[in-house]
ROTI-739258 format. One line per 10 residues: for each residue x negated, y negated, z of N, C-alpha, C, CB. Coordinates in steps of 0.1 Angstrom, whole numbers, plus 5000, padded with zeros to 4 digits. Glycine has a CB too. Layout:
# ROTI-739258
X,Y,Z,X,Y,Z,X,Y,Z,X,Y,Z | ...;
END
This chain:
# ROTI-739258
3969,8503,1723,3974,8490,1721,3984,8490,1709,3963,8481,1717 | 3995,8482,1710,4004,8482,1699,4002,8470,1690,4019,8482,1704 | 4000,8472,1678,3996,8462,1668,4011,8456,1663,3986,8468,1655 | 4011,8442,1663,4023,8435,1659,4020,8427,1646,4027,8425,1670 | 4027,8430,1636,4026,8424,1623,4037,8414,1620,4025,8434,1613 | 4034,8402,1617,4045,8392,1616,4052,8393,1603,4039,8377,1618 | 4064,8390,1601,4071,8391,1589,4064,8382,1578,4084,8387,1591 | 4059,8370,1582,4053,8362,1572,4041,8367,1566,4049,8350,1578 | 4033,8374,1574,4020,8380,1569,4023,8392,1560,4011,8385,1581 | 4034,8399,1563,4037,8411,1555,4042,8406,1541,4049,8419,1562;
4050,8395,1542,4056,8389,1529,4044,8383,1521,4067,8378,1532 | 4034,8378,1527,4022,8372,1519,4014,8383,1514,4014,8362,1529 | 4015,8395,1518,4006,8406,1513,3993,8405,1520,4005,8404,1498 | 3992,8399,1533,3980,8398,1539,3976,8411,1547,3980,8386,1549 | 3986,8420,1548,3983,8432,1555,3986,8444,1546,3989,8432,1568 | 3977,8454,1545,3981,8466,1536,3979,8478,1545,3971,8466,1523 | 3990,8486,1546,3989,8498,1554,3986,8510,1545,4002,8501,1562 | 3978,8517,1546,3974,8529,1537,3973,8542,1546,3961,8527,1529 | 3977,8553,1540,3974,8566,1547,3964,8573,1540,3987,8574,1548 | 3953,8576,1547,3941,8584,1541,3944,8599,1542,3928,8582,1549;
3940,8606,1531,3942,8621,1531,3929,8628,1533,3948,8627,1518 | 3927,8636,1543,3915,8644,1545,3916,8657,1539,3912,8645,1559 | 3907,8662,1530,3908,8675,1524,3899,8684,1533,3904,8676,1510 | 3903,8696,1536,3895,8705,1542,3885,8712,1533,3904,8714,1548 | 3873,8716,1536,3863,8723,1528,3866,8737,1529,3848,8720,1532 | 3873,8743,1520,3877,8757,1521,3870,8765,1510,3891,8759,1521 | 3869,8779,1511,3863,8786,1501,3871,8786,1488,3862,8801,1506 | 3863,8785,1477,3870,8785,1463,3873,8800,1460,3860,8778,1453 | 3884,8800,1453,3888,8813,1447,3879,8817,1437,3902,8813,1442 | 3874,8808,1429,3864,8810,1419,3850,8803,1424,3869,8804,1404;
3841,8812,1429,3830,8806,1436,3819,8801,1427,3825,8817,1447 | 3812,8791,1433,3802,8784,1426,3789,8793,1423,3797,8773,1434 | 3783,8793,1412,3771,8801,1409,3761,8792,1401,3773,8814,1400 | 3749,8794,1403,3738,8787,1395,3728,8798,1391,3731,8776,1404 | 3725,8797,1379,3716,8807,1373,3705,8800,1365,3724,8818,1364 | 3693,8802,1369,3681,8794,1364,3670,8804,1358,3675,8786,1376 | 3665,8801,1346,3654,8809,1340,3645,8800,1333,3659,8819,1330 | 3632,8803,1336,3622,8795,1328,3617,8804,1316,3609,8791,1337 | 3617,8798,1304,3613,8804,1292,3601,8797,1287,3625,8805,1281 | 3589,8802,1287,3577,8795,1284,3576,8784,1295,3578,8788,1270;
3576,8771,1292,3576,8761,1302,3590,8753,1302,3565,8751,1300 | 3599,8758,1297,3612,8752,1296,3622,8758,1307,3617,8754,1282 | 3628,8750,1315,3637,8755,1324,3652,8753,1320,3636,8748,1337 | 3659,8764,1321,3673,8764,1316,3682,8768,1329,3675,8775,1304 | 3691,8759,1332,3700,8760,1344,3715,8761,1340,3697,8747,1353 | 3721,8770,1344,3736,8771,1342,3743,8770,1355,3739,8785,1335 | 3752,8761,1357,3760,8759,1368,3775,8761,1366,3758,8745,1374 | 3782,8770,1371,3794,8774,1368,3803,8780,1380,3794,8783,1357 | 3816,8781,1379,3824,8788,1389,3829,8801,1383,3836,8780,1394 | 3831,8811,1392,3833,8824,1387,3847,8829,1389,3822,8834,1393;
3856,8828,1380,3870,8833,1382,3869,8848,1382,3879,8827,1371 | 3880,8854,1389,3882,8869,1389,3893,8873,1380,3886,8873,1404 | 3890,8885,1374,3902,8890,1365,3914,8893,1373,3898,8904,1358 | 3913,8898,1385,3924,8900,1395,3937,8906,1388,3928,8886,1400 | 3935,8915,1380,3945,8923,1373,3953,8915,1363,3955,8927,1383 | 3947,8904,1358,3955,8896,1347,3949,8900,1334,3954,8880,1349 | 3958,8897,1324,3953,8897,1310,3944,8884,1308,3965,8897,1299 | 3932,8886,1303,3923,8875,1302,3923,8869,1288,3910,8878,1306 | 3919,8877,1278,3917,8872,1264,3931,8872,1257,3907,8880,1256 | 3936,8861,1254,3949,8859,1248,3960,8858,1257,3952,8870,1239;
3955,8857,1270,3965,8855,1282,3961,8844,1290,3966,8868,1290 | 3953,8846,1301,3949,8835,1308,3940,8825,1301,3942,8840,1320 | 3932,8831,1291,3924,8823,1283,3930,8824,1268,3908,8827,1283 | 3937,8814,1263,3944,8815,1250,3933,8815,1239,3954,8802,1248 | 3937,8822,1228,3928,8822,1217,3930,8811,1208,3929,8835,1208 | 3918,8805,1203,3920,8794,1194,3920,8781,1201,3933,8795,1187 | 3919,8781,1214,3919,8768,1221,3906,8766,1230,3932,8768,1229 | 3902,8753,1232,3890,8750,1239,3892,8755,1254,3888,8735,1239 | 3882,8762,1259,3883,8767,1272,3870,8763,1280,3884,8782,1272 | 3871,8761,1292,3861,8755,1300,3849,8765,1303,3867,8749,1313;
3849,8777,1299,3839,8788,1300,3836,8790,1315,3825,8783,1292 | 3845,8790,1323,3843,8792,1337,3856,8787,1344,3829,8785,1342 | 3854,8782,1356,3866,8777,1363,3863,8763,1370,3871,8788,1374 | 3874,8756,1374,3872,8743,1381,3865,8733,1372,3863,8745,1394 | 3856,8725,1377,3849,8715,1369,3841,8722,1358,3839,8707,1377 | 3836,8711,1349,3828,8717,1338,3817,8727,1342,3821,8704,1329 | 3817,8738,1334,3805,8746,1333,3794,8737,1326,3808,8761,1325 | 3782,8737,1333,3771,8729,1327,3759,8737,1324,3767,8718,1335 | 3752,8733,1314,3739,8739,1310,3729,8728,1309,3740,8748,1297 | 3717,8729,1315,3707,8719,1315,3694,8725,1308,3704,8714,1329;
3688,8718,1299,3675,8721,1293,3665,8710,1297,3675,8723,1277 | 3653,8715,1302,3643,8705,1306,3635,8700,1294,3633,8712,1316 | 3636,8708,1283,3629,8704,1270,3638,8707,1258,3617,8711,1269 | 3635,8701,1246,3644,8703,1235,3643,8719,1232,3639,8695,1222 | 3654,8723,1227,3656,8738,1224,3662,8740,1210,3665,8746,1235 | 3663,8752,1206,3672,8756,1194,3682,8765,1199,3663,8762,1183 | 3695,8763,1196,3706,8772,1199,3711,8778,1187,3718,8764,1207 | 3709,8791,1186,3713,8799,1173,3707,8792,1161,3729,8799,1172 | 3695,8788,1163,3688,8782,1152,3690,8767,1149,3691,8789,1140 | 3699,8761,1158,3701,8747,1155,3696,8738,1167,3716,8744,1154;
3689,8727,1164,3682,8719,1174,3692,8713,1184,3675,8709,1167 | 3687,8711,1196,3694,8705,1207,3685,8698,1216,3702,8716,1215 | 3687,8685,1219,3678,8677,1227,3679,8682,1242,3681,8661,1226 | 3669,8679,1249,3669,8682,1264,3680,8674,1271,3654,8679,1271 | 3686,8679,1281,3696,8672,1289,3706,8681,1294,3702,8662,1280 | 3716,8676,1300,3727,8684,1307,3739,8682,1298,3730,8679,1322 | 3745,8695,1295,3757,8695,1286,3769,8702,1293,3754,8702,1272 | 3781,8697,1290,3793,8705,1294,3794,8716,1285,3805,8697,1294 | 3796,8729,1290,3797,8740,1281,3812,8745,1280,3789,8751,1286 | 3816,8745,1267,3830,8750,1264,3829,8760,1254,3838,8739,1259;
3840,8768,1252,3841,8778,1242,3855,8779,1236,3837,8792,1247 | 3855,8782,1223,3868,8785,1217,3868,8800,1212,3871,8776,1205 | 3875,8808,1219,3875,8822,1216,3886,8826,1205,3878,8830,1229 | 3881,8835,1196,3891,8841,1186,3888,8856,1186,3889,8834,1172 | 3895,8862,1179,3894,8877,1179,3881,8882,1173,3906,8884,1171 | 3876,8874,1163,3864,8879,1156,3851,8871,1159,3867,8879,1141 | 3851,8858,1162,3841,8850,1165,3844,8839,1175,3836,8845,1152 | 3834,8833,1182,3836,8824,1192,3828,8811,1188,3832,8829,1207 | 3834,8800,1190,3827,8786,1189,3822,8783,1203,3838,8774,1183 | 3809,8781,1204,3803,8776,1217,3800,8761,1215,3790,8784,1221;
3804,8753,1225,3803,8739,1223,3795,8733,1235,3816,8732,1223 | 3785,8725,1231,3776,8717,1240,3781,8703,1240,3761,8719,1237 | 3788,8698,1250,3794,8684,1250,3784,8675,1258,3809,8683,1255 | 3784,8663,1253,3776,8653,1260,3783,8649,1272,3773,8640,1251 | 3796,8651,1275,3803,8649,1287,3801,8661,1295,3818,8646,1286 | 3794,8660,1307,3792,8671,1315,3798,8669,1329,3777,8673,1317 | 3806,8659,1332,3811,8658,1346,3826,8657,1345,3806,8645,1352 | 3832,8663,1335,3847,8664,1335,3852,8675,1343,3852,8665,1321 | 3865,8675,1346,3871,8687,1352,3877,8696,1342,3882,8683,1363 | 3870,8708,1339,3874,8717,1331,3874,8712,1316,3887,8722,1334;
3883,8716,1307,3884,8711,1294,3895,8702,1291,3885,8723,1285 | 3902,8698,1302,3915,8691,1300,3913,8677,1293,3921,8688,1314 | 3902,8671,1295,3899,8659,1288,3888,8659,1277,3896,8648,1298 | 3886,8671,1272,3876,8674,1263,3879,8667,1249,3874,8691,1261 | 3868,8661,1244,3870,8653,1231,3859,8658,1221,3869,8637,1233 | 3863,8661,1210,3854,8667,1200,3843,8657,1195,3862,8672,1188 | 3846,8645,1196,3836,8635,1192,3825,8633,1202,3843,8621,1190 | 3826,8640,1214,3815,8640,1223,3806,8652,1222,3821,8639,1237 | 3808,8660,1212,3800,8672,1210,3787,8668,1206,3806,8681,1199 | 3777,8675,1213,3763,8674,1208,3759,8685,1198,3752,8674,1221;
3766,8696,1200,3763,8708,1191,3775,8718,1192,3748,8715,1196 | 3778,8724,1180,3786,8736,1181,3779,8747,1173,3800,8732,1175 | 3781,8760,1178,3775,8771,1171,3786,8782,1171,3762,8776,1177 | 3784,8791,1161,3793,8803,1160,3786,8815,1164,3799,8804,1146 | 3792,8824,1173,3785,8835,1178,3796,8847,1177,3779,8833,1192 | 3791,8859,1177,3800,8871,1177,3800,8877,1191,3795,8882,1167 | 3812,8879,1196,3814,8887,1209,3812,8901,1207,3827,8884,1215 | 3809,8908,1219,3808,8923,1218,3814,8929,1230,3792,8928,1217 | 3818,8941,1229,3824,8948,1240,3814,8950,1252,3829,8961,1236 | 3819,8951,1264,3809,8951,1276,3817,8959,1286,3806,8935,1281;
3808,8964,1296,3815,8971,1307,3822,8961,1315,3805,8978,1315 | 3832,8966,1323,3841,8958,1331,3833,8948,1341,3852,8967,1338 | 3837,8936,1340,3830,8925,1349,3843,8919,1356,3821,8914,1340 | 3844,8922,1368,3855,8915,1376,3854,8900,1377,3856,8921,1389 | 3842,8896,1381,3839,8881,1381,3831,8877,1369,3832,8878,1394 | 3835,8865,1364,3828,8859,1352,3813,8858,1356,3835,8845,1348 | 3804,8860,1347,3790,8857,1350,3782,8854,1338,3784,8869,1358 | 3771,8847,1339,3761,8843,1330,3749,8850,1332,3759,8828,1330 | 3743,8857,1322,3731,8864,1324,3721,8859,1314,3732,8880,1324 | 3708,8861,1317,3697,8858,1308,3692,8871,1303,3685,8848,1314;
3693,8874,1290,3689,8887,1285,3678,8886,1274,3702,8895,1279 | 3672,8897,1270,3663,8898,1259,3652,8887,1261,3670,8896,1246 | 3646,8886,1273,3636,8876,1276,3623,8878,1268,3633,8875,1290 | 3620,8867,1261,3606,8867,1254,3599,8854,1258,3609,8868,1237 | 3586,8853,1253,3578,8842,1256,3585,8829,1251,3564,8843,1250 | 3592,8830,1240,3597,8818,1234,3612,8818,1232,3590,8815,1222 | 3619,8827,1239,3634,8828,1236,3641,8836,1247,3636,8836,1221 | 3654,8834,1248,3662,8843,1257,3676,8842,1252,3661,8839,1272 | 3684,8852,1255,3698,8852,1252,3707,8850,1264,3701,8866,1245 | 3714,8839,1264,3723,8837,1275,3737,8843,1272,3725,8822,1278;
3741,8852,1281,3752,8860,1278,3764,8857,1288,3748,8876,1278 | 3775,8853,1284,3787,8852,1292,3794,8865,1292,3796,8841,1287 | 3797,8871,1305,3804,8884,1306,3815,8882,1315,3794,8896,1311 | 3827,8887,1310,3839,8886,1319,3849,8897,1313,3846,8871,1318 | 3856,8903,1321,3865,8914,1318,3856,8924,1310,3878,8909,1310 | 3861,8928,1298,3854,8938,1291,3848,8932,1278,3863,8950,1288 | 3843,8919,1280,3837,8912,1267,3824,8904,1271,3848,8901,1262 | 3815,8904,1262,3803,8897,1263,3800,8888,1252,3790,8906,1265 | 3796,8875,1255,3794,8865,1244,3780,8860,1245,3803,8854,1245 | 3771,8865,1236,3756,8862,1236,3753,8849,1228,3748,8874,1231;
3744,8841,1234,3741,8828,1227,3725,8828,1228,3748,8816,1233 | 3718,8828,1217,3704,8828,1217,3697,8815,1217,3699,8836,1204 | 3688,8812,1227,3682,8800,1229,3667,8802,1226,3684,8795,1244 | 3662,8794,1217,3647,8795,1214,3641,8781,1217,3644,8798,1198 | 3629,8782,1223,3621,8770,1226,3609,8768,1217,3616,8772,1241 | 3605,8756,1215,3593,8753,1208,3581,8755,1217,3593,8740,1201 | 3577,8767,1220,3568,8771,1230,3555,8763,1227,3565,8787,1231 | 3550,8763,1215,3537,8756,1212,3537,8741,1216,3532,8758,1197 | 3548,8734,1211,3548,8720,1213,3551,8716,1228,3559,8714,1204 | 3559,8724,1234,3562,8720,1249,3548,8723,1257,3575,8730,1255;
3542,8734,1254,3530,8738,1261,3518,8728,1258,3526,8752,1257 | 3518,8723,1245,3506,8713,1242,3509,8700,1249,3505,8711,1226 | 3522,8696,1250,3524,8684,1258,3521,8685,1272,3538,8680,1257 | 3523,8698,1278,3520,8699,1292,3504,8700,1294,3528,8712,1297 | 3498,8707,1284,3483,8708,1285,3476,8694,1284,3478,8717,1274 | 3481,8685,1275,3476,8671,1273,3478,8664,1286,3483,8664,1262 | 3489,8666,1293,3491,8659,1306,3481,8663,1317,3506,8662,1311 | 3480,8677,1317,3471,8683,1327,3457,8678,1325,3472,8698,1327 | 3453,8677,1313,3439,8674,1309,3435,8661,1312,3437,8677,1296 | 3445,8652,1316,3442,8638,1320,3439,8638,1335,3452,8629,1317;
3441,8650,1342,3438,8650,1357,3425,8658,1360,3451,8657,1365 | 3424,8664,1371,3412,8670,1376,3407,8682,1365,3414,8676,1390 | 3417,8688,1358,3413,8698,1350,3402,8695,1339,3425,8702,1343 | 3401,8682,1336,3391,8679,1326,3376,8679,1331,3395,8665,1321 | 3375,8681,1344,3362,8681,1350,3357,8696,1353,3361,8673,1363 | 3365,8706,1349,3362,8719,1352,3359,8727,1338,3374,8725,1359 | 3354,8739,1339,3351,8746,1326,3364,8754,1322,3338,8755,1326 | 3371,8760,1332,3381,8769,1329,3393,8762,1321,3387,8776,1342 | 3398,8751,1327,3410,8745,1319,3409,8742,1305,3415,8734,1326 | 3399,8734,1303,3396,8731,1288,3394,8743,1279,3383,8722,1287;
3388,8753,1284,3386,8765,1277,3400,8772,1274,3376,8775,1284 | 3408,8772,1285,3422,8778,1284,3430,8771,1274,3429,8778,1297 | 3429,8758,1274,3436,8749,1263,3431,8752,1250,3433,8735,1266 | 3419,8754,1247,3413,8757,1235,3418,8771,1230,3399,8757,1236 | 3419,8780,1240,3423,8794,1237,3436,8794,1233,3421,8803,1249 | 3445,8786,1240,3460,8785,1236,3461,8782,1221,3467,8773,1244 | 3454,8771,1217,3455,8766,1204,3450,8777,1194,3448,8753,1202 | 3439,8783,1197,3434,8793,1188,3442,8805,1187,3421,8798,1194 | 3449,8809,1197,3459,8820,1196,3470,8817,1188,3463,8824,1210 | 3475,8804,1190,3487,8799,1182,3483,8795,1167,3492,8788,1190;
3470,8794,1166,3465,8788,1153,3470,8774,1149,3469,8797,1141 | 3470,8765,1160,3475,8752,1159,3464,8742,1165,3488,8751,1166 | 3464,8730,1160,3456,8719,1165,3441,8724,1168,3462,8714,1178 | 3435,8730,1158,3422,8735,1160,3411,8723,1163,3417,8743,1149 | 3412,8712,1156,3404,8701,1159,3404,8697,1174,3407,8690,1151 | 3416,8695,1179,3418,8692,1193,3412,8703,1202,3434,8690,1196 | 3414,8716,1198,3409,8727,1205,3393,8727,1206,3414,8739,1197 | 3387,8723,1195,3373,8722,1195,3368,8711,1205,3369,8719,1181 | 3375,8700,1206,3372,8690,1216,3373,8695,1230,3381,8677,1214 | 3384,8702,1232,3385,8708,1246,3374,8718,1249,3399,8715,1247;
3371,8727,1240,3361,8737,1243,3347,8731,1244,3361,8747,1233 | 3345,8720,1237,3332,8714,1239,3331,8707,1252,3331,8704,1228 | 3343,8702,1257,3344,8696,1270,3340,8707,1281,3359,8690,1272 | 3347,8719,1279,3344,8730,1288,3329,8734,1289,3352,8742,1284 | 3322,8735,1277,3309,8738,1276,3300,8726,1283,3305,8740,1261 | 3304,8714,1281,3297,8702,1288,3297,8703,1302,3304,8689,1284 | 3310,8708,1308,3311,8710,1323,3303,8721,1328,3326,8713,1327 | 3302,8733,1320,3295,8744,1324,3294,8753,1312,3300,8750,1335 | 3282,8756,1306,3280,8764,1295,3281,8779,1301,3267,8761,1288 | 3291,8787,1294,3293,8801,1299,3295,8809,1286,3305,8802,1308;
3294,8822,1289,3297,8832,1278,3312,8830,1273,3296,8847,1283 | 3321,8828,1282,3335,8827,1280,3338,8814,1270,3343,8827,1293 | 3334,8803,1273,3336,8792,1265,3328,8792,1252,3333,8780,1272 | 3317,8798,1252,3308,8799,1239,3316,8808,1229,3294,8805,1243 | 3321,8819,1234,3328,8828,1225,3341,8822,1221,3331,8842,1231 | 3347,8814,1228,3360,8806,1224,3355,8797,1213,3366,8797,1236 | 3344,8790,1214,3339,8780,1204,3336,8788,1192,3326,8772,1209 | 3329,8800,1193,3326,8807,1181,3338,8812,1174,3317,8819,1184 | 3348,8816,1180,3360,8821,1174,3367,8809,1168,3369,8829,1184 | 3367,8798,1174,3373,8786,1168,3367,8781,1155,3373,8774,1179;
3353,8781,1155,3346,8778,1143,3348,8788,1132,3332,8776,1147 | 3349,8801,1136,3352,8811,1126,3367,8807,1119,3352,8826,1133 | 3376,8804,1129,3390,8802,1123,3390,8789,1115,3400,8801,1135 | 3380,8779,1117,3380,8767,1110,3371,8769,1097,3375,8755,1119 | 3367,8781,1094,3359,8784,1082,3345,8777,1083,3367,8780,1069 | 3340,8778,1093,3326,8773,1096,3317,8785,1101,3326,8760,1107 | 3315,8795,1092,3309,8808,1096,3294,8805,1102,3308,8818,1084 | 3286,8796,1096,3272,8794,1101,3272,8789,1114,3263,8786,1091 | 3281,8778,1117,3281,8773,1131,3287,8783,1140,3290,8761,1132 | 3297,8792,1135,3302,8803,1144,3291,8812,1148,3312,8810,1137;
3282,8816,1139,3271,8826,1142,3262,8820,1151,3264,8830,1130 | 3259,8807,1150,3249,8801,1159,3254,8800,1173,3247,8787,1154 | 3267,8797,1174,3273,8796,1188,3274,8810,1193,3287,8789,1187 | 3278,8820,1185,3278,8835,1190,3265,8839,1195,3282,8844,1178 | 3253,8835,1189,3240,8839,1193,3238,8833,1207,3229,8835,1184 | 3242,8820,1209,3241,8814,1222,3249,8822,1233,3246,8799,1221 | 3261,8826,1230,3270,8834,1238,3263,8848,1243,3284,8836,1231 | 3257,8854,1233,3251,8867,1235,3239,8866,1245,3246,8874,1221 | 3233,8854,1243,3221,8851,1252,3225,8850,1267,3214,8837,1248 | 3238,8848,1269,3243,8845,1282,3252,8856,1288,3252,8832,1282;
3254,8866,1280,3264,8877,1284,3258,8886,1294,3269,8884,1273 | 3268,8893,1300,3265,8906,1309,3273,8917,1302,3270,8904,1324 | 3269,8929,1306,3276,8941,1300,3292,8939,1303,3271,8955,1308 | 3295,8935,1314,3310,8935,1318,3317,8924,1310,3311,8932,1333 | 3311,8912,1307,3317,8902,1300,3318,8906,1285,3308,8889,1300 | 3308,8912,1279,3309,8916,1265,3320,8927,1263,3295,8921,1261 | 3320,8936,1273,3329,8946,1272,3344,8942,1274,3326,8956,1281 | 3346,8932,1283,3359,8926,1285,3363,8917,1273,3359,8916,1298 | 3353,8912,1266,3356,8905,1254,3362,8913,1243,3344,8898,1249 | 3355,8926,1241,3361,8936,1232,3375,8940,1236,3352,8948,1232;
3377,8942,1249,3391,8946,1253,3401,8935,1251,3391,8950,1269 | 3397,8923,1252,3406,8912,1250,3410,8912,1235,3399,8898,1254 | 3400,8914,1226,3404,8915,1212,3413,8927,1209,3391,8916,1203 | 3411,8938,1216,3420,8949,1214,3435,8945,1219,3415,8960,1222 | 3436,8937,1229,3449,8934,1234,3455,8924,1224,3448,8929,1249 | 3447,8917,1216,3452,8908,1205,3454,8915,1193,3443,8897,1203 | 3453,8928,1193,3455,8936,1181,3445,8933,1170,3470,8933,1175 | 3433,8928,1173,3422,8926,1165,3413,8938,1165,3416,8913,1169 | 3418,8950,1161,3412,8963,1164,3398,8964,1157,3421,8974,1159 | 3396,8959,1145,3383,8961,1138,3372,8951,1145,3384,8957,1121;
3376,8940,1148,3366,8930,1156,3363,8936,1169,3372,8916,1158 | 3373,8941,1176,3372,8946,1189,3362,8958,1189,3386,8951,1194 | 3363,8968,1179,3355,8979,1179,3340,8975,1176,3360,8990,1169 | 3338,8965,1168,3324,8960,1165,3318,8956,1179,3324,8948,1154 | 3325,8949,1187,3320,8944,1200,3317,8956,1208,3330,8934,1207 | 3327,8966,1209,3325,8977,1218,3312,8985,1214,3338,8986,1217 | 3310,8986,1200,3298,8993,1196,3286,8986,1200,3298,8995,1181 | 3286,8972,1200,3275,8964,1204,3272,8967,1219,3277,8949,1202 | 3283,8967,1227,3281,8971,1241,3274,8984,1243,3294,8971,1248 | 3278,8994,1236,3273,9008,1237,3257,9007,1233,3281,9018,1227;
3254,8999,1223,3241,8998,1218,3232,8991,1227,3240,8991,1204 | 3236,8980,1233,3228,8970,1240,3226,8976,1255,3236,8955,1241 | 3238,8982,1260,3237,8986,1274,3241,9001,1276,3247,8978,1282 | 3233,9010,1270,3237,9024,1269,3239,9032,1282,3227,9031,1260 | 3232,9028,1292,3232,9035,1305,3239,9029,1315,3219,9037,1310 | 3246,9018,1313,3254,9011,1323,3268,9017,1323,3255,8996,1321 | 3277,9014,1332,3291,9018,1333,3298,9014,1320,3298,9012,1346 | 3296,9001,1316,3303,8996,1305,3297,9002,1292,3302,8980,1305 | 3285,9004,1291,3280,9011,1279,3286,9025,1277,3266,9013,1281 | 3288,9033,1288,3293,9046,1288,3308,9045,1285,3291,9052,1302;
3315,9035,1291,3329,9034,1288,3331,9029,1272,3336,9023,1299 | 3322,9022,1267,3323,9018,1253,3321,9031,1244,3312,9007,1249 | 3312,9039,1248,3310,9052,1241,3323,9061,1241,3298,9060,1247 | 3328,9060,1253,3342,9067,1254,3352,9062,1245,3347,9066,1268 | 3352,9050,1243,3362,9043,1235,3359,9046,1220,3362,9027,1238 | 3346,9046,1217,3342,9048,1203,3346,9063,1199,3326,9046,1201 | 3343,9073,1208,3347,9087,1205,3362,9089,1206,3340,9095,1215 | 3369,9081,1214,3384,9083,1214,3389,9078,1202,3391,9075,1226 | 3384,9067,1195,3390,9062,1183,3387,9071,1172,3384,9049,1180 | 3376,9079,1173,3373,9089,1162,3381,9103,1164,3358,9091,1161;
3388,9104,1175,3396,9116,1178,3388,9126,1185,3401,9122,1164 | 3376,9123,1190,3368,9133,1198,3372,9130,1213,3352,9131,1196 | 3383,9135,1217,3388,9133,1231,3379,9140,1242,3402,9139,1232 | 3374,9152,1238,3366,9160,1248,3353,9152,1250,3363,9174,1243 | 3347,9147,1239,3334,9139,1240,3337,9126,1248,3329,9135,1225 | 3347,9120,1245,3351,9107,1251,3353,9109,1266,3363,9100,1245 | 3360,9120,1270,3362,9123,1284,3349,9125,1291,3370,9135,1285 | 3339,9132,1285,3325,9133,1291,3319,9121,1294,3317,9141,1282 | 3320,9111,1284,3314,9098,1285,3321,9091,1297,3314,9090,1272 | 3334,9092,1297,3341,9085,1309,3338,9091,1322,3356,9087,1307;
3335,9104,1323,3331,9110,1335,3318,9104,1340,3331,9125,1334 | 3308,9103,1330,3295,9096,1334,3297,9083,1339,3286,9096,1322 | 3307,9075,1333,3309,9061,1337,3315,9061,1351,3319,9053,1327 | 3324,9071,1353,3330,9072,1367,3319,9075,1377,3341,9083,1367 | 3310,9082,1374,3299,9087,1384,3291,9075,1386,3290,9099,1380 | 3289,9065,1376,3280,9054,1378,3287,9042,1384,3274,9050,1364 | 3300,9042,1384,3308,9031,1389,3306,9028,1403,3322,9033,1387 | 3303,9015,1407,3299,9011,1421,3310,9011,1431,3293,8996,1420 | 3322,9010,1426,3333,9009,1436,3344,9019,1434,3339,8995,1435 | 3352,9021,1445,3362,9031,1445,3374,9027,1435,3368,9034,1460;
3376,9014,1435,3386,9008,1425,3382,9012,1411,3388,8992,1427 | 3370,9010,1407,3365,9012,1394,3366,9027,1390,3350,9007,1392 | 3363,9035,1400,3363,9049,1399,3378,9055,1395,3358,9056,1412 | 3387,9049,1404,3400,9052,1402,3406,9048,1388,3407,9045,1412 | 3403,9035,1384,3407,9031,1370,3401,9039,1360,3403,9016,1367 | 3389,9043,1361,3383,9053,1350,3390,9066,1351,3367,9055,1352 | 3394,9071,1362,3401,9084,1364,3413,9084,1356,3404,9087,1379 | 3421,9072,1355,3433,9071,1347,3429,9073,1331,3440,9057,1350 | 3417,9067,1328,3412,9069,1314,3410,9084,1311,3400,9061,1312 | 3403,9090,1321,3400,9104,1319,3413,9112,1317,3391,9110,1331;
3422,9110,1325,3436,9117,1325,3442,9115,1310,3446,9112,1336 | 3441,9104,1306,3447,9102,1292,3439,9109,1281,3447,9087,1289 | 3426,9109,1283,3417,9116,1272,3419,9131,1273,3402,9112,1274 | 3421,9136,1285,3423,9150,1287,3437,9154,1281,3423,9154,1301 | 3446,9145,1280,3459,9146,1274,3459,9144,1259,3469,9138,1280 | 3446,9141,1254,3444,9138,1240,3452,9126,1235,3449,9150,1232 | 3450,9115,1244,3456,9102,1240,3444,9092,1238,3465,9096,1252 | 3445,9084,1227,3435,9074,1224,3436,9063,1234,3437,9069,1210 | 3426,9061,1241,3426,9051,1252,3424,9037,1247,3415,9054,1262 | 3422,9035,1233,3422,9022,1228,3435,9017,1225,3414,9022,1216;
3446,9024,1226,3460,9021,1223,3468,9019,1236,3466,9031,1214;
END
C-alpha cells in the first residue's frame, strides 16, 4: 500500500519520517572477560575487554604515558567489591568502580572512579574519583592479550595484577576479614544456626582465634552448650575463659570437658593446638592422651609424637607401628603408615 502524505500535514510537522539503524552483533576485536575471586567472604569482580598487542608499541605508543587510560578496551573496565576493602592500605567502600590508570616510566596511578558506566576514559573527570593509589610496575613475560589476574592469595588479601605486553602492574587489596565475617556470623545466628551446637561453637571459635569480641563469643559458646553439651564446645569455653583471664572458671569447664571426652577427641584437640602453633599446650594434651589411654590407637600415637619431639625417631616409629596394628580401618592404617615413613626418614611428625 502506498502512503500519501499531504503537503499541509508535512508543513505542520504532524508527520516525522526517521530511518532506524540496526547494528549487527559481531565479535569484538578486544573480547570481554570477567574475573572473579572471593577473599574471605568478600567477592571481587573485574569486568574488562582484552586488547591485543598485535605487533604495536604499547607503552608510550598506543597507551600514552602521563595520560588517563581506560585500563582495557571499549567501555569502562570496572571492579566491584561486595564489602569495604583497603587498596594499597587506603580504605574504599563497597561498590562498583570505573578502573583507570595513568602510566609513567617509574610508577603508575591507579584510579577508582565513581563513574562506572562511561565509554573508556574519554569523559573521565577527576572530581568523580573515589580513590587514587600509586603502585610500581614490574617486567613480565610477554602477554599478547591484556589480562587481570588474582595473585598472592591469602585469607585476608590478594594482589590484582594487570598484565599486558611485557609489563605487570600489581595492586594489593586487603579485606577486613574479621569485621566482614562477624557481620556474616551475626546474620546467620538469627536463623536456624542458633538452634544447633556446631554453628554457635564455630562462631565462638572464630572470635577466639582472632582474639576479638570475647564477650560475644562466650554468649555463643554458652548457646552451643545449651543446645547440646559436648567435649568440643566445653573446650572452646575453657579456652575462652582462659583468654579472658578467668583461670578458675576455665579449669572448672575443662574438668567438665575431660569428663565427656574420648581418646579420639582429646588427641584431635591436641593436634588442633599444634596446627595453631600452640606447641607447648599441644604437647601437654598429647601427654595426657598417652597417660589416660596408653593401650589405645591414640595413646600409642601420642607416645609416638612425644618420642618424635624428643628426637627418638626409632622409638617413635615403634610406637606408631603398634598404633598401626591396633587401628580398626584400612584408612587409619594407611594414614599411620605415612607417619612411620616420616619417622624412618628422621622427620619430626609434630611439624
